[in-house]
N, C-alpha and C positions, 0 to 999 in steps of 0.2 A: 406149956398151952400156949397157943398164939391168940391174942387178940384183934380180929379184923372186924374194918369198921367200912361198911357197902354204903357209899352215898347213891343211895336208889331215887326215887321221883316223887313228886306230886299227884301227879295222875293217876287214878285207878290201872288202866291198862297197862303204862310206861312200867309201873312198881312190879305188875304181876310177869311182864315181858323179862324184867331184872331178875326174877328167880331162878334164871337157867343157870344164874354163877353158884348157886350154892352147894350144889353136890358136889361139882368140880373142885371147890376147895372144900370140904368136908373129905373128900377122898385124898386130895394133895396134903392137907394140913391136918394130920390126925390130931382127935382133942381138942381143936379149934373152937373159939368161943367167937360165933357172928352176930354181929349187931347189923342193923339194916336203919339206914336213916333215911324217912319218907315222908312225905306231907300229909297234915291231918286226915285227908279222904283217903290214902291208899292203907294208913293203918288202919284201919276197920277190917282190911282184908288180910293182915300182915300178921297182927297183934299175937294172935291166937295160934300161927300156924308152928306147928311142933320141929318142923326144921331150924329154926331159928333160936337163939338163944335170946336176943333182947331186941325190941324195935322201938327206935327214938322218933321224935317228931320234930321236924323243921317246917316251923310256922313263918313265911318268907310275907304273910299277909297281918301278921301278930306280933307275938315278941321276939321273931327274928327278921321283921322288916328293917330296912334301910342300913347304911353304914353300922351304927349303933347294936343292930340286930344282931347282926354276923357277927361282929367283933365277939360278942356275946355268946355266941353258936361255938365260935372256934374255940373261946376259955373252955367253956364247958367241955367241950370233945376235949382237949389237949389235956382235962384233968383226968382220963381214963386211961390214958398212956397207952392206948393202940398200936401194935407192932406194924400193922400196914391198913391201909387204907385202898379200897378198890374205888376210885372214881368213876362211876360210870356216866354223870353227867357233867363231866368236864367245868367242875365246881373249884374258883378259886380259893374256897375256903377249904376243901378237903387239901390243897397244896401248903396248907399253914397250920398243920398240926405238928410237925415236927418229927414226922414218922415215915418210913417205906411209903413211896406214893408208885400208884400202879393206876396210869390216867390211859384214857382212850387213845387209838391209833389214827394219826392223821392218815387222810386219803380220802379215797370215794366213799360218799354217804350215799351213794344210790345201793344200799344194800341193807338186807333185813337187819332190824333193831339189833337182834337176837346177835346176829352175824357180830357186831361190831363190840357187842358185850363182851362174847365170848373170846373175840380177838385180845383184849385185854388180856385173860388169863394163859392164853396159849402163847402170848409174844416171851411170858417168864415160866415158859413151860410147863403149864399146869394141863392134863390130858383134859381134854373137852370133849372127849368122843360120845356120842348119843347124850347130850348136854342140850336141856330143853326147859322152857318154863313149866313150872311145877308147884301145884299147890297142894298140901299133904292135909287132909281133912280127917278128922278125928273119927273113933267110931260112935260116939255119941253126936256127932254132927251128922252119920250118916244116917243114925237112928231116928234123929227127929224129921230128917228130910224122908223117909220111908212113914213115919206117923203121920205126917202132914198129907201126904198123898192118900194115905188109907182114910182118914177122916173124910177127904174130898172124893172119895171113892172110885180112885183112879186103881184099875186091875194090872197087872204085872203084864196080863195078855195084850194090851191094848198099846197102841204105839204112842209114842210120848213124845212130845215136841215143842222143846223150849222156844220162846219166841220175844224180842224186845225190841219194837218198834220206835226205841229213843234214842238218845244220843246229847251229846252235849254242843253241838252247832248243827243247824238248821240244815246247811248245807252238804252234811252227812245221811238225812234221812231220806229213807224210801216213803212213798206217798202212804199215809195210812190206809185210806182204802183198798190198796192192793195187800197190805199188811193183812186185812180182812178177809179178802176174796182168797187169799192163798190159805189161810186159816181155815175158810168155809171148804175147799176143796179139799187139804189133808184131812177135814172131820169127815169129810162124805166118803172122798174116795179110798181112806186108808182107816177108817174109824178109830181116827187117831186122838188122843187127850192132849189139847192144848193149855199150857202153861203159860201168859202171858204175864213178863214179867216190865216193870216199871222202876227209875229213879225216884227220889222223893218229890221232885218236883216235874213227874211226867205222869200224875193220876188223871190229868185230865185227857191225853193222849191215849192211856192205857183202857179208860171209859169208853172213848170214842171210838177205837177198833171194837172193844168188845161188842158196842152196840150195833156193830154192821155185820157181824157174824152171825151166821144163820144160829148154830149151834155155840151156846156160851162157853166162853174159856173158863179156866181156873186163874182166879186172878190173884197173880204174888204181890203181897203190900207191903212185906218185910223189907227194913231198910237196912238188917245185918247182913253185909254182903257175905260172911262166913257161911250164913244160912241161905242166901243166894246161891253162893257155890254148890254147897251141898244137893239143892234141887238141879240146878243145872248139871250136875254129876250123876241124877239118875235118868235124865232124860236120854234118849235114842241120839236126837239131834238137837242142835241149837241155832237158829237163825236168827241175824240180826244185823245191824248197820256197824259201820267202822267205831266201837265203843270197848269199854272196859270190860263188860260183861261177854263180849265176843272173845277176849284173851283169857279170860277165865274160863271159858267153855274148853277152849285149847288147852290151857292147864290143869283141868282136873279131866283130861282124856274123852272129853264128848266130841264127836265130828262137828264143825261147826262150817255152817253155809252165811259166809261173809259176802255182803252187799255193798260195794265199793262204786263212787265215781269221782267226787271229789278230790278225795284222797289218795295218798299214794301206798298201794295194796303190798308194793316192793319191800318198802322199809315199813309198814307197818301193819301186815295182813296176818291172819291167823298163823301162828307157826308149827309146821308140819305136814306130813305128805296126808295125812288123814281128812284134812280139813278143804273147802273149794270156797275160791274168791268167783263170785257174781258180777261180770261187768255186762253194760249195754251194746259195749261196741262201738259206741259213737264217739266222735272226736271233735271237738269244738274250737280245738288249739289251746284252751286254756286250760284243758283237765289234765291230770290233776295240778289245784292250784294251792294243795294242803299238802306238805308245806312248801313255803313259796313267800315272796316279799308281799304278794297282794291276795291272800287267801279270800274268798267270795267277792274278789272286785267288782264282778258282774251286777252287783245289786239285787240282780232278780229275787234273793229272798230264798231260793231254791234251786237245786242243782238238775239241771235238763239231761245231764248224763246218766246219773242215777236213778233218774225217773223214767228215763228210757229203758230199763229194764223191764222185762214183762212177767207177767205174774207164771204164766206157764214155764218161762225159762228157768224160774226158780222153784216151781214143782219139780221138774223134769228132773233137775240137779237132786232133790232132796228124796224123791221115791227112788230115784236109780240104788243108791246105797243101803234101801230099806227092803225093798221089794224080795 
């Protein structure tokens, strides 16, 4: 048995994207034991994933902060005697474990993150054909999601739209009023049920959007990311900004309509052909500003490029696949 450690990420979306390496590693190294090293937030989505044998937490703001904390992490990991480390985050600590090291390929960064992660495997002759980010949900998690919808009186005959108006950076966000207008149009024109998602710090935004809708949505208030993933998995379409839940949608097979302005969709858009990136077409000369040296350097507090996306523009994209 080969013990493989994958250095994954702290942010939820990045960690979800990194799941693209699991199945190729499983196929190449039969009976391998795969451990993911992730941040505290990302551990909530991966800890109970049946694809993984173990998940370890790298807390760079807690016990692993600073040089002393990193040395502690290295010592802990060295004791596990891994046969191989797959270093997706280009971490120096991963190079100090005294084992075979597979690192990122230097070169053009203007590619999708998944492409770069899979390249780590392909340069070692691992077959990456059809590899993609994937979250494996359990039967009980699927059942809980269906029970939740049944209790909310959502019938399978109605179109189910998942919508998340939030995000971890104000420059990523489409206007709350436009989300409400879009949800109202989908409810009216397509008789859709709207699942309105929100992170733990986004309840005010969630309530704000709901209050502006003509038809009340179903407010998803769970903070359990596995439950969020299971609910997104039963949606016909997911709509949102450049956030972790957008990548969760793609990883559970739900078509995602992703709104981009300040961030680079080439590097961090939803991965796969069934998903759609919506942009306004505006070019202010500064977009995308993330990643970059001065994200949000305009100081405006919001991004005019993403705000330029019209409600009808998104509505047409959503209605097309479900018509």
